[in-house]
C-alpha positions as CSV (number, residue, x, y, z in Angstrom):
1,M,85.6,53.7,67.5
2,T,88.1,55.4,70.0
3,S,91.7,54.0,69.8
4,L,93.3,53.1,73.1
5,P,96.1,55.1,74.3
6,V,99.6,53.9,73.1
7,E,100.7,53.9,76.7
8,P,97.5,53.0,78.7
9,L,98.9,52.9,82.2
10,A,101.0,56.4,81.6
11,A,97.7,57.8,80.3
12,E,95.7,56.5,83.4
13,G,98.6,57.8,85.7
14,A,98.5,61.2,84.2
15,A,94.6,61.5,84.4
16,L,94.9,60.8,88.0
17,L,97.5,63.4,88.4
18,E,95.3,66.0,86.6
19,A,92.5,64.9,89.0
20,G,94.7,65.7,92.0
21,R,94.9,61.9,93.0
22,P,98.8,61.6,93.2
23,L,98.9,58.8,95.6
24,E,96.7,56.6,93.3
25,A,98.8,57.7,90.3
26,V,102.0,56.3,92.0
27,D,100.6,52.8,91.9
28,V,99.4,52.9,88.4
29,L,102.8,54.5,87.1
30,R,105.0,52.1,88.8
31,Q,103.2,49.5,86.7
32,A,103.8,51.6,83.6
33,V,107.3,51.9,84.5
34,A,107.7,48.2,84.9
35,S,105.8,47.7,81.5
36,G,108.4,49.9,79.8
37,E,106.0,52.9,78.8
38,S,108.5,55.6,77.8
39,S,106.6,58.5,79.3
40,A,106.0,56.8,82.7
41,P,109.3,57.7,84.4
42,D,108.5,61.5,84.2
43,L,104.9,61.0,85.3
44,L,106.1,58.8,88.2
45,V,108.5,61.5,89.5
46,R,105.8,64.2,89.3
47,A,103.4,61.5,91.4
48,Y,105.9,61.2,93.9
49,L,106.6,64.9,94.4
50,D,102.9,65.9,94.2
51,S,102.1,63.2,96.9
52,G,105.0,64.2,99.1
53,S,106.5,60.8,98.9
54,W,109.9,62.2,99.2
55,H,111.8,59.3,100.4
56,S,110.4,57.1,97.4
57,A,111.3,59.9,95.1
58,V,114.8,59.8,96.4
59,E,114.9,56.1,96.0
60,W,113.9,56.3,92.4
61,L,115.9,59.4,91.2
62,A,119.1,59.0,92.8
63,P,120.1,55.9,90.7
64,L,119.0,57.6,87.5
65,V,121.1,60.6,88.3
66,E,123.9,58.6,89.4
67,Q,123.8,56.6,85.9
68,G,124.0,59.9,84.0
69,H,120.2,61.0,83.8
70,V,121.0,64.4,84.9
71,R,117.6,65.8,83.7
72,F,116.4,64.3,87.0
73,A,118.9,66.0,89.1
74,G,116.9,69.1,89.9
75,R,113.8,66.9,91.0
76,L,116.3,64.9,93.2
77,G,117.5,67.9,94.7
78,V,114.0,69.1,95.7
79,A,113.1,65.6,97.1
80,L,116.6,65.6,99.1
81,I,115.5,69.0,100.7
82,E,112.3,67.6,101.8
83,T,114.0,64.7,103.4
84,G,116.4,66.9,105.3
85,D,119.5,65.6,103.2
86,R,120.7,69.3,102.4
87,A,124.2,68.3,101.6
88,R,123.3,65.8,99.0
89,A,120.3,68.3,97.9
90,E,123.1,71.1,97.2
91,D,125.0,68.7,95.1
92,A,122.1,67.7,92.9
93,L,121.0,71.2,92.4
94,R,124.4,72.4,91.7
95,L,124.5,69.6,89.0
96,A,121.2,70.5,87.4
97,V,122.4,74.0,87.2
98,A,125.5,73.2,85.6
99,S,123.7,70.6,83.2
100,G,121.6,73.6,81.8
101,E,118.5,73.4,84.1
102,P,118.2,77.2,85.0
103,A,115.1,76.5,87.1
104,A,117.2,74.6,89.6
105,A,119.0,77.9,90.5
106,N,115.7,78.9,92.2
107,D,115.5,76.0,94.5
108,L,119.2,76.3,95.1
109,G,119.2,79.8,96.0
110,I,116.3,78.9,98.5
111,L,118.2,76.1,99.9
112,L,121.3,78.5,100.3
113,R,119.1,81.1,102.2
114,D,117.7,78.2,104.5
115,E,121.2,77.3,105.3
116,G,121.9,80.8,106.6
117,R,123.9,81.5,103.3
118,L,121.9,84.4,102.0
119,A,124.5,86.2,100.1
120,E,125.1,83.0,98.1
121,G,121.5,82.6,97.4
122,I,121.3,86.1,96.2
123,Q,124.3,85.6,93.8
124,V,122.9,82.4,92.7
125,L,119.5,84.0,91.9
126,A,121.0,87.2,90.4
127,R,123.0,84.9,87.8
128,A,119.9,83.0,86.9
129,A,117.8,86.2,86.7
130,A,120.3,87.7,84.3
131,D,120.6,84.5,82.2
132,G,116.7,84.8,81.7
133,D,115.2,82.4,83.9
134,P,111.5,83.4,84.3
135,L,111.3,82.5,87.9
136,A,114.4,83.9,89.3
137,P,113.8,87.5,89.3
138,A,110.7,87.4,91.9
139,N,112.7,85.0,94.0
140,L,115.8,87.5,93.9
141,V,113.5,90.4,95.0
142,A,112.1,88.4,98.1
143,L,115.8,87.4,99.1
144,H,116.6,91.1,98.8
145,L,113.8,91.8,101.1
146,E,114.4,89.0,103.5
147,D,118.1,90.4,103.8
148,G,116.6,93.8,104.7
149,D,118.1,95.4,101.6
150,L,115.3,97.5,100.3
151,P,117.3,99.6,98.0
152,A,118.4,96.3,96.2
153,A,114.9,94.8,96.3
154,V,113.6,98.1,94.7
155,E,116.4,98.0,92.0
156,A,115.8,94.3,91.1
157,A,111.9,94.7,91.1
158,E,111.9,98.0,88.9
159,H,114.5,96.3,86.5
160,Y,112.6,93.0,85.9
161,A,109.0,94.2,86.2
162,D,107.2,92.9,83.2
163,P,103.5,92.2,82.5
164,A,104.6,89.3,80.3
165,R,106.0,87.8,83.5
166,P,103.2,88.2,86.1
167,D,105.4,87.0,89.1
168,T,107.6,90.0,88.6
169,V,104.6,92.3,88.9
170,L,103.8,90.5,92.1
171,A,107.3,91.2,93.3
172,L,107.1,94.8,92.5
173,A,103.9,94.9,94.6
174,E,105.7,93.3,97.5
175,V,108.4,96.2,97.1
176,R,105.8,98.8,97.0
177,A,104.2,97.4,100.1
178,A,107.7,97.4,101.8
179,Q,108.0,101.1,100.8
180,S,104.8,101.9,102.3
181,R,103.3,102.9,98.8
182,L,100.2,101.0,99.8
183,E,97.9,102.4,97.1
184,E,100.3,101.6,94.3
185,A,101.0,98.3,95.9
186,D,97.3,97.3,96.1
187,G,97.0,98.0,92.4
188,L,100.0,95.9,91.7
189,F,98.7,93.0,93.6
190,R,95.3,93.3,91.7
191,Q,97.1,93.4,88.3
192,A,99.3,90.5,89.4
193,A,96.2,88.5,90.2
194,E,94.5,89.4,86.7
195,L,97.7,88.4,84.9
196,G,97.8,85.0,86.6
197,A,100.8,85.3,89.1
198,L,101.5,82.0,90.7
199,R,100.8,83.2,94.3
200,A,99.0,86.6,93.6
201,H,95.9,85.8,95.6
202,T,97.8,84.4,98.7
203,A,100.0,87.5,98.6
204,Y,97.3,90.0,98.2
205,G,95.2,88.3,101.0
206,Q,98.2,88.7,103.3
207,F,98.7,92.4,102.4
208,L,95.1,93.1,103.0
209,L,95.4,91.4,106.3
210,T,98.7,93.0,107.5
211,E,98.3,96.4,105.9
212,R,94.8,97.1,105.6
213,G,93.4,95.1,108.6
214,D,90.8,93.8,106.2
215,V,90.0,90.3,107.5
216,L,86.9,89.8,105.1
217,G,89.0,90.8,102.1
218,A,91.9,88.8,103.1
219,Q,89.6,85.6,103.5
220,G,88.1,86.3,100.1
221,E,91.6,86.4,98.4
222,F,92.6,83.0,100.3
223,F,89.5,81.4,98.9
224,E,90.5,82.7,95.4
225,A,93.8,81.1,96.1
226,R,92.2,77.8,96.6
227,R,90.2,78.2,93.5
228,H,93.3,78.8,91.7
229,A,95.2,76.0,93.3
230,E,97.9,78.2,94.4
231,P,100.9,76.7,96.0
232,G,100.3,76.3,99.6
233,W,96.8,77.5,99.7
234,A,95.7,74.9,102.1
235,W,98.2,75.9,104.8
236,T,97.3,79.6,104.2
237,M,93.8,79.0,104.8
238,G,94.2,76.7,107.9
239,R,96.8,79.2,109.5
240,F,94.3,82.2,108.8
241,L,91.3,80.4,110.4
242,L,93.4,79.6,113.3
243,D,94.6,83.1,113.8
244,V,91.0,84.5,113.7
245,G,89.9,82.0,116.1
246,R,88.2,79.3,114.2
247,P,90.1,76.1,114.9
248,D,87.2,73.8,113.9
249,D,87.0,75.4,110.5
250,A,91.0,75.3,110.0
251,R,91.2,71.5,110.6
252,E,89.9,70.7,107.3
253,F,92.5,72.9,105.7
254,L,95.1,71.9,107.8
255,Q,94.7,68.1,107.0
256,V,94.5,68.8,103.1
257,A,98.0,70.5,103.7
258,A,99.4,67.6,105.8
259,D,98.2,65.0,103.4
260,T,100.3,66.7,100.5
261,G,103.4,66.7,102.6
262,D,103.4,69.8,104.6
263,R,105.2,69.0,107.8
264,V,104.3,72.3,109.4
265,A,100.8,71.6,108.9
266,A,100.8,68.2,110.2
267,E,102.5,69.4,113.4
268,T,99.9,72.3,113.7
269,L,97.2,69.6,113.4
270,A,98.9,67.4,116.0
271,E,98.9,70.2,118.4
272,L,95.3,70.8,117.8
273,D,94.7,67.3,118.7
274,G,96.8,67.5,121.9
275,V,99.8,65.7,120.6
276,D,103.3,66.9,121.3
277,P,104.9,66.8,117.6
278,A,108.2,66.1,119.4
279,D,106.9,62.8,120.8
280,D,107.8,59.5,119.1
């Protein structure tokens, strides 16, 4: 006879998260927290973030961080960014970095970029990359490219490129594309996808579209991005279908993106419906 999970509500919530049903998981995991199940708090945070319930996440996380539970500071920072409270988000992310959460440096670097403080963002990511954070090198390359500093992007991409970290291979592909070394870039995009880089199919699709003019090839890569559940795949597909003149097909994907908290997708969907997003 199969024994029941030690923490049955947390187990149920985790199963809902894995099934891509975070909103349902929230209700179950709130009950789990109230019941004192020890694994429930982290799962509830994930459910809030996965469902785009940013204000609820802040209400849950802020008191925990204030009480000294700094392991939640990075996730609080992410939620605060999404609610638009960038000053508090920066404080939370800096606390997370100072408390030994190197992954928070990536969110801090991107926040600083979005605030127009690109040089500061680059410094934060350069330190994180040098300290061995696995995500920082690719983000550092991206910021150098955004800054228009191709030599610095090339230097960083070549220095950190490592097949054991697929996202660095993807970053090198982006650099080779920026250098107009298209055949080499093409091969690197393919390699990054084979290695499992987080957004490889999305990036390769964009490359095929913009550098090769290969609409069908790009669509195939965007479908692969969907199959691999790459971050932002629904928005990417919806935007692509709009751009190629297929708004009815785009609607389904834009709705998926909006349902997961993508504000731009929600605004685009409203515009398709003839609603001005600026109206209350």
